[in-house]
C-alpha positions in Angstrom: 85.7 162.4 159.0 82.1 163.5 159.0 82.7 165.5 155.7 84.0 162.3 154.1 80.8 160.4 155.0 78.7 163.2 153.6 80.6 163.3 150.3 80.4 159.5 149.9 76.7 159.6 150.8 76.2 162.3 148.1 78.0 160.5 145.3 76.6 157.0 146.1 72.9 157.9 146.9 71.8 161.4 146.2 73.4 162.1 142.8 72.3 158.9 141.1 68.7 159.4 142.3 68.7 163.0 140.9 70.0 161.8 137.6 67.3 159.1 137.4 64.6 161.7 138.2 65.8 164.0 135.5 65.8 161.1 132.9 62.2 160.2 134.0 61.0 163.8 133.6 62.6 164.0 130.1 60.9 160.8 129.1 57.5 162.1 130.4 57.9 165.3 128.5 58.4 163.6 125.2 55.5 161.2 125.4 53.4 161.2 122.3 50.6 159.3 120.6 51.6 155.9 119.4 54.2 155.3 122.1 53.9 152.0 124.0 54.3 152.4 127.8 54.2 150.6 131.1 52.5 152.2 134.0 53.4 152.0 137.7 50.6 149.4 138.1 52.2 147.2 135.5 49.6 148.0 132.7 51.1 147.8 129.2 49.4 149.9 126.6 49.6 152.3 123.7 49.3 156.1 124.2 46.3 157.3 122.3 46.1 160.9 123.6 48.6 162.8 125.6 47.5 165.8 127.7 49.3 168.0 130.2 48.4 166.0 133.3 46.7 162.8 131.9 47.3 160.4 129.1 44.8 158.0 127.5 46.2 154.5 127.1 44.6 151.8 125.0 45.2 148.5 126.8 43.1 146.3 124.5 41.0 146.8 121.3 38.5 149.5 122.3 39.5 149.5 126.0 41.0 152.9 127.0 42.0 154.2 130.4 43.1 157.5 131.6 46.2 157.6 133.8 48.2 160.4 135.3 51.3 161.2 133.2 53.7 160.7 136.1 52.5 157.1 136.6 54.2 156.0 133.4 57.4 154.2 134.4 58.9 153.3 131.1 58.6 153.4 127.3 58.9 150.0 125.6 60.0 149.3 122.0 57.2 149.5 119.5 55.7 146.1 118.8 55.9 144.9 122.4 52.2 145.2 122.8 51.5 142.8 120.0 53.9 140.2 121.3 52.6 140.3 124.9 
């Protein structure tokens, strides 16, 4: 009975979390200049420069911030920044 609970726990909780983490790592690896991103803090901006640990994001005309690469939560379609 205990083995059944462990198997159910694995397939319902652990495996999906690992898959999501792999997808996030792949997204971070392919970040490039010109991509529009959302950070963990909710900041929407355009990637200007992408380094190994940090990226530079332009959040308004002439306003650039540096954020840690892993703080990027998602890529948004190009043109989202203009409509926001």
